[in-house]
A tleap script that builds the chain and sets N, CA, C and O, in Angstrom:
source leaprc.protein.ff14SB
mol = sequence {
  NMET LEU LYS THR VAL ASN PRO ILE ILE GLU
  PRO GLU LEU LEU TYR ILE LEU ALA LYS MET
  GLY HIE GLY ASP GLU VAL ILE LEU SER ASP
  ILE HIE PHE PRO ALA HIE SER PHE ASN ASN
  ASN VAL LEU GLN ALA ARG GLY CYS GLU VAL
  SER ALA LEU ALA ASP ALA ILE THR ASP LEU
  ILE GLU LEU ASP GLN TYR VAL VAL ASP LYS
  ALA VAL MET MET GLN THR VAL GLY ASP ASP
  VAL HIE PRO GLU GLY LEU ILE ASP GLU TYR
  THR GLN SER LEU PRO THR GLY THR GLU ILE
  SER PHE ILE GLU ARG PHE ALA PHE TYR GLU
  ARG ALA LYS ASN ALA SER CYS VAL VAL VAL
  THR GLY THR THR ARG LYS TYR GLY ASN LEU
  ILE LEU LYS LYS GLY VAL THR PRO THR CASN
}
set mol.1.N position { -42.173 52.127 281.512 }
set mol.1.CA position { -41.197 51.255 282.129 }
set mol.1.C position { -40.253 50.732 281.051 }
set mol.1.O position { -40.684 50.361 279.959 }
set mol.2.N position { -38.969 50.709 281.369 }
set mol.2.CA position { -37.976 50.186 280.441 }
set mol.2.C position { -37.803 48.690 280.657 }
set mol.2.O position { -37.712 48.229 281.795 }
set mol.3.N position { -37.759 47.951 279.594 }
set mol.3.CA position { -37.510 46.514 279.700 }
set mol.3.C position { -36.061 46.304 280.137 }
set mol.3.O position { -35.169 47.030 279.698 }
set mol.4.N position { -35.832 45.346 280.973 }
set mol.4.CA position { -34.529 44.947 281.536 }
set mol.4.C position { -33.966 45.934 282.560 }
set mol.4.O position { -32.905 45.672 283.127 }
set mol.5.N position { -34.633 47.046 282.811 }
set mol.5.CA position { -34.201 47.960 283.868 }
set mol.5.C position { -35.118 47.734 285.062 }
set mol.5.O position { -36.334 47.897 284.959 }
set mol.6.N position { -34.536 47.361 286.184 }
set mol.6.CA position { -35.303 47.107 287.387 }
set mol.6.C position { -36.099 48.363 287.759 }
set mol.6.O position { -35.514 49.442 287.857 }
set mol.7.N position { -37.407 48.253 287.968 }
set mol.7.CA position { -38.229 49.438 288.242 }
set mol.7.C position { -37.930 50.124 289.567 }
set mol.7.O position { -38.458 51.208 289.813 }
set mol.8.N position { -37.099 49.534 290.435 }
set mol.8.CA position { -36.734 50.265 291.657 }
set mol.8.C position { -35.726 51.368 291.361 }
set mol.8.O position { -35.465 52.215 292.216 }
set mol.9.N position { -35.158 51.365 290.158 }
set mol.9.CA position { -34.251 52.442 289.760 }
set mol.9.C position { -35.100 53.549 289.139 }
set mol.9.O position { -35.592 53.428 288.017 }
set mol.10.N position { -35.253 54.609 289.887 }
set mol.10.CA position { -36.048 55.750 289.437 }
set mol.10.C position { -35.365 56.434 288.256 }
set mol.10.O position { -34.151 56.311 288.095 }
set mol.11.N position { -36.123 57.151 287.429 }
set mol.11.CA position { -35.543 57.817 286.263 }
set mol.11.C position { -34.374 58.748 286.588 }
set mol.11.O position { -33.392 58.789 285.848 }
set mol.12.N position { -34.475 59.494 287.692 }
set mol.12.CA position { -33.392 60.402 288.061 }
set mol.12.C position { -32.103 59.637 288.336 }
set mol.12.O position { -31.024 60.077 287.939 }
set mol.13.N position { -32.209 58.502 289.008 }
set mol.13.CA position { -31.027 57.702 289.295 }
set mol.13.C position { -30.465 57.096 288.014 }
set mol.13.O position { -29.249 57.047 287.833 }
set mol.14.N position { -31.327 56.643 287.142 }
set mol.14.CA position { -30.885 56.093 285.858 }
set mol.14.C position { -30.090 57.155 285.079 }
set mol.14.O position { -29.055 56.851 284.485 }
set mol.15.N position { -30.576 58.374 285.090 }
set mol.15.CA position { -29.898 59.480 284.414 }
set mol.15.C position { -28.519 59.732 285.026 }
set mol.15.O position { -27.539 59.905 284.302 }
set mol.16.N position { -28.447 59.751 286.349 }
set mol.16.CA position { -27.167 59.992 287.024 }
set mol.16.C position { -26.192 58.858 286.732 }
set mol.16.O position { -25.022 59.115 286.448 }
set mol.17.N position { -26.644 57.621 286.796 }
set mol.17.CA position { -25.768 56.479 286.498 }
set mol.17.C position { -25.208 56.578 285.081 }
set mol.17.O position { -24.042 56.264 284.844 }
set mol.18.N position { -26.050 57.020 284.136 }
set mol.18.CA position { -25.605 57.158 282.744 }
set mol.18.C position { -24.575 58.269 282.592 }
set mol.18.O position { -23.681 58.172 281.751 }
set mol.19.N position { -24.690 59.325 283.397 }
set mol.19.CA position { -23.745 60.450 283.325 }
set mol.19.C position { -22.427 60.165 284.035 }
set mol.19.O position { -21.412 60.785 283.718 }
set mol.20.N position { -22.426 59.243 284.982 }
set mol.20.CA position { -21.225 58.965 285.765 }
set mol.20.C position { -20.118 58.408 284.878 }
set mol.20.O position { -20.374 57.671 283.926 }
set mol.21.N position { -18.889 58.773 285.208 }
set mol.21.CA position { -17.726 58.262 284.504 }
set mol.21.C position { -16.914 57.336 285.390 }
set mol.21.O position { -17.257 57.105 286.549 }
set mol.22.N position { -15.842 56.815 284.835 }
set mol.22.CA position { -14.955 55.892 285.547 }
set mol.22.C position { -14.432 56.548 286.823 }
set mol.22.O position { -13.845 57.629 286.782 }
set mol.23.N position { -14.649 55.891 287.939 }
set mol.23.CA position { -14.185 56.399 289.227 }
set mol.23.C position { -15.218 57.213 289.987 }
set mol.23.O position { -15.036 57.480 291.175 }
set mol.24.N position { -16.295 57.611 289.330 }
set mol.24.CA position { -17.353 58.331 290.039 }
set mol.24.C position { -18.067 57.376 290.997 }
set mol.24.O position { -18.110 56.167 290.772 }
set mol.25.N position { -18.621 57.938 292.060 }
set mol.25.CA position { -19.240 57.112 293.091 }
set mol.25.C position { -20.693 57.501 293.342 }
set mol.25.O position { -21.093 58.651 293.163 }
set mol.26.N position { -21.462 56.507 293.760 }
set mol.26.CA position { -22.832 56.705 294.205 }
set mol.26.C position { -22.929 56.104 295.605 }
set mol.26.O position { -22.380 55.034 295.869 }
set mol.27.N position { -23.626 56.797 296.493 }
set mol.27.CA position { -23.834 56.325 297.864 }
set mol.27.C position { -25.250 55.771 297.967 }
set mol.27.O position { -26.216 56.455 297.629 }
set mol.28.N position { -25.369 54.546 298.429 }
set mol.28.CA position { -26.663 53.956 298.757 }
set mol.28.C position { -26.733 53.977 300.277 }
set mol.28.O position { -25.981 53.271 300.949 }
set mol.29.N position { -27.629 54.778 300.811 }
set mol.29.CA position { -27.610 54.983 302.259 }
set mol.29.C position { -28.801 54.365 302.960 }
set mol.29.O position { -29.865 54.145 302.382 }
set mol.30.N position { -28.567 54.092 304.249 }
set mol.30.CA position { -29.685 53.698 305.098 }
set mol.30.C position { -30.490 54.954 305.420 }
set mol.30.O position { -30.108 56.066 305.057 }
set mol.31.N position { -31.589 54.757 306.093 }
set mol.31.CA position { -32.510 55.860 306.364 }
set mol.31.C position { -31.946 56.859 307.389 }
set mol.31.O position { -32.453 57.974 307.512 }
set mol.32.N position { -30.896 56.457 308.124 }
set mol.32.CA position { -30.307 57.301 309.165 }
set mol.32.C position { -29.231 58.245 308.632 }
set mol.32.O position { -28.866 59.203 309.312 }
set mol.33.N position { -28.719 57.993 307.433 }
set mol.33.CA position { -27.579 58.736 306.901 }
set mol.33.C position { -27.930 60.209 306.701 }
set mol.33.O position { -28.986 60.515 306.148 }
set mol.34.N position { -27.058 61.134 307.144 }
set mol.34.CA position { -27.334 62.575 306.991 }
set mol.34.C position { -27.027 63.053 305.572 }
set mol.34.O position { -26.133 63.875 305.370 }
set mol.35.N position { -27.755 62.546 304.610 }
set mol.35.CA position { -27.465 62.765 303.190 }
set mol.35.C position { -27.392 64.240 302.811 }
set mol.35.O position { -26.454 64.656 302.132 }
set mol.36.N position { -28.370 65.035 303.241 }
set mol.36.CA position { -28.424 66.442 302.851 }
set mol.36.C position { -27.302 67.265 303.480 }
set mol.36.O position { -27.012 68.364 303.008 }
set mol.37.N position { -26.675 66.761 304.523 }
set mol.37.CA position { -25.554 67.462 305.141 }
set mol.37.C position { -24.276 67.318 304.325 }
set mol.37.O position { -23.351 68.116 304.472 }
set mol.38.N position { -24.221 66.299 303.463 }
set mol.38.CA position { -22.970 66.006 302.765 }
set mol.38.C position { -23.053 66.072 301.248 }
set mol.38.O position { -22.013 66.076 300.589 }
set mol.39.N position { -24.232 66.124 300.674 }
set mol.39.CA position { -24.329 66.105 299.219 }
set mol.39.C position { -25.590 66.861 298.801 }
set mol.39.O position { -26.645 66.724 299.420 }
set mol.40.N position { -25.466 67.651 297.754 }
set mol.40.CA position { -26.611 68.426 297.262 }
set mol.40.C position { -27.525 67.631 296.352 }
set mol.40.O position { -28.633 68.071 296.045 }
set mol.41.N position { -27.072 66.460 295.916 }
set mol.41.CA position { -27.856 65.646 294.998 }
set mol.41.C position { -28.340 64.406 295.747 }
set mol.41.O position { -27.678 63.367 295.736 }
set mol.42.N position { -29.487 64.521 296.391 }
set mol.42.CA position { -30.046 63.442 297.210 }
set mol.42.C position { -31.326 62.941 296.560 }
set mol.42.O position { -32.240 63.715 296.272 }
set mol.43.N position { -31.376 61.637 296.335 }
set mol.43.CA position { -32.564 60.988 295.786 }
set mol.43.C position { -33.175 60.099 296.858 }
set mol.43.O position { -32.497 59.708 297.808 }
set mol.44.N position { -34.446 59.782 296.706 }
set mol.44.CA position { -35.148 58.922 297.656 }
set mol.44.C position { -35.510 57.598 296.985 }
set mol.44.O position { -35.990 57.572 295.852 }
set mol.45.N position { -35.271 56.506 297.702 }
set mol.45.CA position { -35.698 55.170 297.266 }
set mol.45.C position { -36.123 54.413 298.512 }
set mol.45.O position { -35.642 53.312 298.782 }
set mol.46.N position { -37.023 55.014 299.261 }
set mol.46.CA position { -37.398 54.476 300.569 }
set mol.46.C position { -38.184 53.174 300.492 }
set mol.46.O position { -38.389 52.510 301.508 }
set mol.47.N position { -38.619 52.813 299.310 }
set mol.47.CA position { -39.385 51.582 299.140 }
set mol.47.C position { -38.520 50.362 298.907 }
set mol.47.O position { -39.041 49.282 298.629 }
set mol.48.N position { -37.199 50.513 299.015 }
set mol.48.CA position { -36.335 49.346 298.797 }
set mol.48.C position { -35.155 49.366 299.755 }
set mol.48.O position { -34.867 50.374 300.401 }
set mol.49.N position { -34.491 48.238 299.827 }
set mol.49.CA position { -33.303 48.074 300.670 }
set mol.49.C position { -32.049 48.400 299.861 }
set mol.49.O position { -32.061 48.324 298.633 }
set mol.50.N position { -30.983 48.759 300.545 }
set mol.50.CA position { -29.697 49.020 299.892 }
set mol.50.C position { -29.286 47.821 299.043 }
set mol.50.O position { -28.852 47.990 297.904 }
set mol.51.N position { -29.416 46.624 299.581 }
set mol.51.CA position { -28.962 45.429 298.850 }
set mol.51.C position { -29.718 45.249 297.534 }
set mol.51.O position { -29.109 44.901 296.522 }
set mol.52.N position { -31.022 45.477 297.529 }
set mol.52.CA position { -31.805 45.344 296.298 }
set mol.52.C position { -31.387 46.396 295.279 }
set mol.52.O position { -31.290 46.107 294.087 }
set mol.53.N position { -31.140 47.609 295.748 }
set mol.53.CA position { -30.731 48.677 294.842 }
set mol.53.C position { -29.324 48.428 294.307 }
set mol.53.O position { -29.055 48.679 293.132 }
set mol.54.N position { -28.433 47.942 295.149 }
set mol.54.CA position { -27.070 47.606 294.698 }
set mol.54.C position { -27.115 46.539 293.619 }
set mol.54.O position { -26.397 46.626 292.622 }
set mol.55.N position { -27.949 45.540 293.815 }
set mol.55.CA position { -28.100 44.466 292.832 }
set mol.55.C position { -28.615 45.036 291.507 }
set mol.55.O position { -28.107 44.686 290.442 }
set mol.56.N position { -29.599 45.894 291.571 }
set mol.56.CA position { -30.172 46.485 290.358 }
set mol.56.C position { -29.166 47.392 289.643 }
set mol.56.O position { -29.073 47.379 288.416 }
set mol.57.N position { -28.423 48.167 290.411 }
set mol.57.CA position { -27.443 49.087 289.819 }
set mol.57.C position { -26.304 48.322 289.157 }
set mol.57.O position { -25.872 48.676 288.061 }
set mol.58.N position { -25.817 47.275 289.817 }
set mol.58.CA position { -24.681 46.545 289.246 }
set mol.58.C position { -25.084 45.683 288.057 }
set mol.58.O position { -24.223 45.111 287.388 }
set mol.59.N position { -26.375 45.583 287.788 }
set mol.59.CA position { -26.817 44.999 286.517 }
set mol.59.C position { -26.619 45.991 285.379 }
set mol.59.O position { -26.570 45.597 284.214 }
set mol.60.N position { -26.505 47.281 285.709 }
set mol.60.CA position { -26.416 48.334 284.699 }
set mol.60.C position { -25.016 48.908 284.515 }
set mol.60.O position { -24.677 49.367 283.424 }
set mol.61.N position { -24.203 48.889 285.563 }
set mol.61.CA position { -22.855 49.462 285.465 }
set mol.61.C position { -21.831 48.462 285.963 }
set mol.61.O position { -22.134 47.580 286.766 }
set mol.62.N position { -20.618 48.616 285.470 }
set mol.62.CA position { -19.481 47.852 285.980 }
set mol.62.C position { -18.935 48.573 287.208 }
set mol.62.O position { -18.969 49.801 287.287 }
set mol.63.N position { -18.441 47.807 288.146 }
set mol.63.CA position { -17.696 48.407 289.249 }
set mol.63.C position { -16.228 48.497 288.825 }
set mol.63.O position { -15.771 47.733 287.975 }
set mol.64.N position { -15.507 49.426 289.420 }
set mol.64.CA position { -14.123 49.701 289.033 }
set mol.64.C position { -13.212 48.518 289.354 }
set mol.64.O position { -12.971 48.214 290.523 }
set mol.65.N position { -12.710 47.857 288.322 }
set mol.65.CA position { -11.872 46.679 288.514 }
set mol.65.C position { -10.434 47.045 288.878 }
set mol.65.O position { -9.645 46.153 289.192 }
set mol.66.N position { -10.071 48.319 288.845 }
set mol.66.CA position { -8.695 48.740 289.079 }
set mol.66.C position { -8.407 49.149 290.522 }
set mol.66.O position { -7.272 49.498 290.848 }
set mol.67.N position { -9.413 49.111 291.385 }
set mol.67.CA position { -9.229 49.535 292.775 }
set mol.67.C position { -9.802 48.486 293.725 }
set mol.67.O position { -10.671 47.698 293.351 }
set mol.68.N position { -9.304 48.489 294.949 }
set mol.68.CA position { -9.835 47.551 295.940 }
set mol.68.C position { -11.084 48.101 296.618 }
set mol.68.O position { -11.852 47.348 297.216 }
set mol.69.N position { -11.288 49.415 296.526 }
set mol.69.CA position { -12.429 50.020 297.226 }
set mol.69.C position { -13.574 50.352 296.280 }
set mol.69.O position { -14.099 51.465 296.300 }
set mol.70.N position { -13.956 49.397 295.461 }
set mol.70.CA position { -15.075 49.586 294.516 }
set mol.70.C position { -16.425 49.483 295.208 }
set mol.70.O position { -17.429 49.983 294.701 }
set mol.71.N position { -16.449 48.832 296.371 }
set mol.71.CA position { -17.645 48.712 297.217 }
set mol.71.C position { -17.180 48.945 298.651 }
set mol.71.O position { -16.323 48.221 299.158 }
set mol.72.N position { -17.745 49.954 299.296 }
set mol.72.CA position { -17.235 50.384 300.597 }
set mol.72.C position { -18.381 50.562 301.583 }
set mol.72.O position { -19.414 51.155 301.273 }
set mol.73.N position { -18.164 50.032 302.776 }
set mol.73.CA position { -19.105 50.256 303.876 }
set mol.73.C position { -18.417 51.052 304.979 }
set mol.73.O position { -17.191 51.158 305.019 }
set mol.74.N position { -19.220 51.600 305.860 }
set mol.74.CA position { -18.718 52.344 307.007 }
set mol.74.C position { -18.300 51.379 308.113 }
set mol.74.O position { -19.021 50.435 308.434 }
set mol.75.N position { -17.121 51.629 308.694 }
set mol.75.CA position { -16.702 50.854 309.863 }
set mol.75.C position { -17.608 51.197 311.040 }
set mol.75.O position { -18.184 52.282 311.107 }
set mol.76.N position { -17.718 50.259 311.954 }
set mol.76.CA position { -18.489 50.526 313.159 }
set mol.76.C position { -17.687 51.430 314.086 }
set mol.76.O position { -16.474 51.574 313.937 }
set mol.77.N position { -18.373 52.028 315.034 }
set mol.77.CA position { -17.755 52.939 315.985 }
set mol.77.C position { -17.794 52.320 317.372 }
set mol.77.O position { -18.817 51.783 317.794 }
set mol.78.N position { -16.681 52.399 318.073 }
set mol.78.CA position { -16.618 51.906 319.448 }
set mol.78.C position { -16.948 50.431 319.536 }
set mol.78.O position { -16.375 49.614 318.814 }
set mol.79.N position { -17.873 50.091 320.422 }
set mol.79.CA position { -18.262 48.699 320.638 }
set mol.79.C position { -19.382 48.235 319.706 }
set mol.79.O position { -19.832 47.092 319.800 }
set mol.80.N position { -19.831 49.106 318.816 }
set mol.80.CA position { -20.876 48.718 317.867 }
set mol.80.C position { -20.386 47.585 316.964 }
set mol.80.O position { -19.187 47.429 316.736 }
set mol.81.N position { -21.314 46.816 316.469 }
set mol.81.CA position { -21.027 45.785 315.465 }
set mol.81.C position { -22.028 45.956 314.332 }
set mol.81.O position { -23.117 46.495 314.531 }
set mol.82.N position { -21.654 45.494 313.145 }
set mol.82.CA position { -22.611 45.524 312.031 }
set mol.82.C position { -23.767 44.581 312.359 }
set mol.82.O position { -23.545 43.524 312.950 }
set mol.83.N position { -24.970 44.936 311.995 }
set mol.83.CA position { -26.106 44.045 312.234 }
set mol.83.C position { -25.848 42.667 311.616 }
set mol.83.O position { -25.240 42.553 310.551 }
set mol.84.N position { -26.312 41.645 312.292 }
set mol.84.CA position { -26.089 40.280 311.847 }
set mol.84.C position { -26.587 40.086 310.413 }
set mol.84.O position { -27.720 40.432 310.081 }
set mol.85.N position { -25.727 39.532 309.587 }
set mol.85.CA position { -26.077 39.197 308.216 }
set mol.85.C position { -25.966 40.339 307.213 }
set mol.85.O position { -26.074 40.110 306.008 }
set mol.86.N position { -25.751 41.561 307.688 }
set mol.86.CA position { -25.740 42.716 306.790 }
set mol.86.C position { -24.616 42.634 305.762 }
set mol.86.O position { -24.861 42.825 304.571 }
set mol.87.N position { -23.405 42.356 306.193 }
set mol.87.CA position { -22.263 42.306 305.276 }
set mol.87.C position { -22.450 41.189 304.257 }
set mol.87.O position { -22.178 41.381 303.072 }
set mol.88.N position { -22.909 40.031 304.703 }
set mol.88.CA position { -23.159 38.921 303.771 }
set mol.88.C position { -24.239 39.288 302.761 }
set mol.88.O position { -24.113 38.976 301.577 }
set mol.89.N position { -25.290 39.943 303.216 }
set mol.89.CA position { -26.375 40.358 302.324 }
set mol.89.C position { -25.856 41.310 301.249 }
set mol.89.O position { -26.187 41.170 300.071 }
set mol.90.N position { -25.040 42.280 301.666 }
set mol.90.CA position { -24.497 43.236 300.703 }
set mol.90.C position { -23.542 42.541 299.740 }
set mol.90.O position { -23.566 42.812 298.540 }
set mol.91.N position { -22.707 41.653 300.252 }
set mol.91.CA position { -21.774 40.924 299.390 }
set mol.91.C position { -22.531 40.126 298.337 }
set mol.91.O position { -22.122 40.095 297.177 }
set mol.92.N position { -23.620 39.486 298.720 }
set mol.92.CA position { -24.414 38.693 297.780 }
set mol.92.C position { -25.112 39.558 296.739 }
set mol.92.O position { -25.453 39.071 295.661 }
set mol.93.N position { -25.327 40.830 297.045 }
set mol.93.CA position { -26.000 41.725 296.097 }
set mol.93.C position { -25.036 42.303 295.061 }
set mol.93.O position { -25.461 42.936 294.094 }
set mol.94.N position { -23.748 42.083 295.268 }
set mol.94.CA position { -22.718 42.612 294.368 }
set mol.94.C position { -22.247 41.538 293.402 }
set mol.94.O position { -22.478 40.352 293.638 }
set mol.95.N position { -21.588 41.935 292.313 }
set mol.95.CA position { -21.068 40.927 291.382 }
set mol.95.C position { -20.155 39.926 292.086 }
set mol.95.O position { -19.433 40.277 293.019 }
set mol.96.N position { -20.198 38.695 291.634 }
set mol.96.CA position { -19.399 37.618 292.225 }
set mol.96.C position { -17.939 38.035 292.335 }
set mol.96.O position { -17.350 38.561 291.390 }
set mol.97.N position { -17.375 37.791 293.502 }
set mol.97.CA position { -15.964 38.089 293.744 }
set mol.97.C position { -15.687 39.492 294.242 }
set mol.97.O position { -14.543 39.812 294.566 }
set mol.98.N position { -16.703 40.337 294.313 }
set mol.98.CA position { -16.507 41.706 294.798 }
set mol.98.C position { -16.368 41.690 296.311 }
set mol.98.O position { -17.252 41.215 297.024 }
set mol.99.N position { -15.252 42.215 296.788 }
set mol.99.CA position { -15.038 42.316 298.232 }
set mol.99.C position { -15.404 43.713 298.697 }
set mol.99.O position { -15.182 44.698 297.992 }
set mol.100.N position { -15.960 43.781 299.877 }
set mol.100.CA position { -16.333 45.067 300.462 }
set mol.100.C position { -15.183 45.566 301.321 }
set mol.100.O position { -14.636 44.825 302.137 }
set mol.101.N position { -14.819 46.837 301.130 }
set mol.101.CA position { -13.827 47.508 301.969 }
set mol.101.C position { -14.579 48.278 303.058 }
set mol.101.O position { -15.781 48.518 302.947 }
set mol.102.N position { -13.866 48.651 304.091 }
set mol.102.CA position { -14.466 49.392 305.200 }
set mol.102.C position { -13.618 50.612 305.505 }
set mol.102.O position { -12.391 50.530 305.555 }
set mol.103.N position { -14.288 51.765 305.712 }
set mol.103.CA position { -13.582 52.981 306.089 }
set mol.103.C position { -14.259 53.623 307.287 }
set mol.103.O position { -15.435 53.388 307.561 }
set mol.104.N position { -13.504 54.421 307.978 }
set mol.104.CA position { -13.954 55.127 309.172 }
set mol.104.C position { -15.117 56.056 308.831 }
set mol.104.O position { -15.204 56.561 307.711 }
set mol.105.N position { -15.991 56.278 309.777 }
set mol.105.CA position { -17.227 57.034 309.574 }
set mol.105.C position { -16.999 58.401 308.924 }
set mol.105.O position { -17.680 58.741 307.957 }
set mol.106.N position { -16.055 59.187 309.440 }
set mol.106.CA position { -15.860 60.531 308.901 }
set mol.106.C position { -15.200 60.501 307.526 }
set mol.106.O position { -15.416 61.410 306.725 }
set mol.107.N position { -14.407 59.484 307.240 }
set mol.107.CA position { -13.860 59.303 305.891 }
set mol.107.C position { -14.997 58.958 304.920 }
set mol.107.O position { -14.986 59.390 303.768 }
set mol.108.N position { -15.970 58.183 305.387 }
set mol.108.CA position { -17.146 57.863 304.575 }
set mol.108.C position { -17.905 59.154 304.251 }
set mol.108.O position { -18.311 59.375 303.111 }
set mol.109.N position { -18.088 59.997 305.262 }
set mol.109.CA position { -18.782 61.268 305.057 }
set mol.109.C position { -18.048 62.137 304.026 }
set mol.109.O position { -18.679 62.771 303.180 }
set mol.110.N position { -16.725 62.162 304.102 }
set mol.110.CA position { -15.939 62.943 303.152 }
set mol.110.C position { -16.164 62.455 301.727 }
set mol.110.O position { -16.290 63.263 300.806 }
set mol.111.N position { -16.214 61.145 301.539 }
set mol.111.CA position { -16.454 60.604 300.198 }
set mol.111.C position { -17.862 60.940 299.717 }
set mol.111.O position { -18.090 61.119 298.521 }
set mol.112.N position { -18.793 61.025 300.644 }
set mol.112.CA position { -20.166 61.376 300.273 }
set mol.112.C position { -20.237 62.777 299.676 }
set mol.112.O position { -21.087 63.045 298.826 }
set mol.113.N position { -19.360 63.664 300.110 }
set mol.113.CA position { -19.360 65.038 299.596 }
set mol.113.C position { -19.092 65.074 298.095 }
set mol.113.O position { -19.619 65.936 297.391 }
set mol.114.N position { -18.283 64.151 297.605 }
set mol.114.CA position { -17.896 64.151 296.199 }
set mol.114.C position { -18.641 63.124 295.361 }
set mol.114.O position { -18.364 62.978 294.171 }
set mol.115.N position { -19.571 62.420 295.960 }
set mol.115.CA position { -20.317 61.398 295.227 }
set mol.115.C position { -21.250 62.059 294.208 }
set mol.115.O position { -21.672 63.202 294.383 }
set mol.116.N position { -21.559 61.323 293.150 }
set mol.116.CA position { -22.493 61.833 292.143 }
set mol.116.C position { -23.867 62.066 292.743 }
set mol.116.O position { -24.573 62.997 292.356 }
set mol.117.N position { -24.245 61.213 293.694 }
set mol.117.CA position { -25.493 61.406 294.419 }
set mol.117.C position { -25.513 60.476 295.625 }
set mol.117.O position { -24.717 59.542 295.733 }
set mol.118.N position { -26.440 60.758 296.519 }
set mol.118.CA position { -26.741 59.880 297.645 }
set mol.118.C position { -28.185 59.436 297.464 }
set mol.118.O position { -29.081 60.263 297.294 }
set mol.119.N position { -28.404 58.132 297.502 }
set mol.119.CA position { -29.755 57.591 297.395 }
set mol.119.C position { -30.151 57.063 298.767 }
set mol.119.O position { -29.562 56.100 299.258 }
set mol.120.N position { -31.139 57.685 299.381 }
set mol.120.CA position { -31.616 57.277 300.699 }
set mol.120.C position { -32.653 56.170 300.501 }
set mol.120.O position { -33.690 56.377 299.871 }
set mol.121.N position { -32.356 55.002 301.046 }
set mol.121.CA position { -33.249 53.851 300.909 }
set mol.121.C position { -34.075 53.663 302.182 }
set mol.121.O position { -34.002 54.466 303.112 }
set mol.122.N position { -34.843 52.607 302.202 }
set mol.122.CA position { -35.638 52.274 303.373 }
set mol.122.C position { -34.914 51.381 304.364 }
set mol.122.O position { -35.517 50.934 305.340 }
set mol.123.N position { -33.639 51.112 304.138 }
set mol.123.CA position { -32.862 50.274 305.058 }
set mol.123.C position { -32.802 50.946 306.422 }
set mol.123.O position { -32.381 52.098 306.533 }
set mol.124.N position { -33.221 50.233 307.458 }
set mol.124.CA position { -33.249 50.807 308.802 }
set mol.124.C position { -32.115 50.306 309.689 }
set mol.124.O position { -31.946 50.799 310.805 }
set mol.125.N position { -31.343 49.342 309.218 }
set mol.125.CA position { -30.239 48.810 310.032 }
set mol.125.C position { -29.078 49.802 310.067 }
set mol.125.O position { -28.722 50.409 309.057 }
set mol.126.N position { -28.494 49.949 311.272 }
set mol.126.CA position { -27.337 50.827 311.434 }
set mol.126.C position { -26.206 50.357 310.536 }
set mol.126.O position { -26.068 49.167 310.256 }
set mol.127.N position { -25.399 51.312 310.088 }
set mol.127.CA position { -24.231 51.048 309.235 }
set mol.127.C position { -24.629 50.417 307.904 }
set mol.127.O position { -23.830 49.707 307.292 }
set mol.128.N position { -25.833 50.665 307.460 }
set mol.128.CA position { -26.333 50.074 306.225 }
set mol.128.C position { -26.017 50.888 304.986 }
set mol.128.O position { -26.786 50.868 304.025 }
set mol.129.N position { -24.906 51.603 304.987 }
set mol.129.CA position { -24.527 52.467 303.873 }
set mol.129.C position { -23.495 51.776 302.986 }
set mol.129.O position { -22.662 51.010 303.469 }
set mol.130.N position { -23.559 52.054 301.688 }
set mol.130.CA position { -22.665 51.400 300.735 }
set mol.130.C position { -22.282 52.387 299.635 }
set mol.130.O position { -23.144 53.034 299.040 }
set mol.131.N position { -20.979 52.493 299.374 }
set mol.131.CA position { -20.466 53.285 298.259 }
set mol.131.C position { -20.164 52.332 297.113 }
set mol.131.O position { -19.545 51.288 297.318 }
set mol.132.N position { -20.596 52.686 295.910 }
set mol.132.CA position { -20.244 51.931 294.710 }
set mol.132.C position { -19.460 52.848 293.774 }
set mol.132.O position { -19.898 53.959 293.477 }
set mol.133.N position { -18.301 52.382 293.310 }
set mol.133.CA position { -17.444 53.144 292.401 }
set mol.133.C position { -17.586 52.575 290.990 }
set mol.133.O position { -17.348 51.390 290.759 }
set mol.134.N position { -17.971 53.427 290.067 }
set mol.134.CA position { -18.207 53.008 288.682 }
set mol.134.C position { -16.894 52.718 287.965 }
set mol.134.O position { -15.900 53.426 288.127 }
set mol.135.N position { -16.925 51.662 287.174 }
set mol.135.CA position { -15.767 51.280 286.383 }
set mol.135.C position { -16.008 51.505 284.900 }
set mol.135.O position { -16.836 52.321 284.495 }
set mol.136.N position { -15.258 50.757 284.105 }
set mol.136.CA position { -15.342 50.850 282.652 }
set mol.136.C position { -15.999 49.595 282.125 }
set mol.136.O position { -15.623 48.484 282.501 }
set mol.137.N position { -16.978 49.765 281.258 }
set mol.137.CA position { -17.652 48.625 280.656 }
set mol.137.C position { -16.745 48.014 279.597 }
set mol.137.O position { -16.296 48.709 278.685 }
set mol.138.N position { -16.475 46.715 279.714 }
set mol.138.CA position { -15.619 46.068 278.715 }
set mol.138.C position { -16.250 46.126 277.332 }
set mol.138.O position { -17.468 46.015 277.187 }
set mol.139.N position { -15.419 46.299 276.328 }
set mol.139.CA position { -15.902 46.280 274.949 }
set mol.139.C position { -15.310 45.083 274.233 }
set mol.139.O position { -14.248 44.585 274.608 }
set mol.140.N position { -15.986 44.632 273.222 }
set mol.140.CA position { -15.500 43.479 272.457 }
set mol.140.C position { -14.731 43.928 271.247 }
set mol.140.O position { -14.244 43.096 270.481 }
savepdb mol mol.pdb
quit
């Protein structure tokens, strides 16, 4: 176990996060997301929620400060609504001041095709998917 690295981040995910460059994306998906249909690099983290994994990941990487869509969720379809408290939970798991953007379902799927990986979590709530876009770590 690495000190200061949250143990919910599996070694494969840690490796991918380290390889990602500015603008690369990782998808944290709910258990319903068709991950294998859209990306060849699918990891499993079924023992944790998207929000916990987002919190752990953003302790390790910066989100892209140059774009408004550094954290993205899927818009609901038709009369559906996001589960109560889900957006607030995700917002609280992200760095202070990070706003979540929303995109249409099929646009979300398109972004999943080019993501560095999709991590399938144990989140069972509908629309519980989150894209994180990696930024540049500030240097002194």
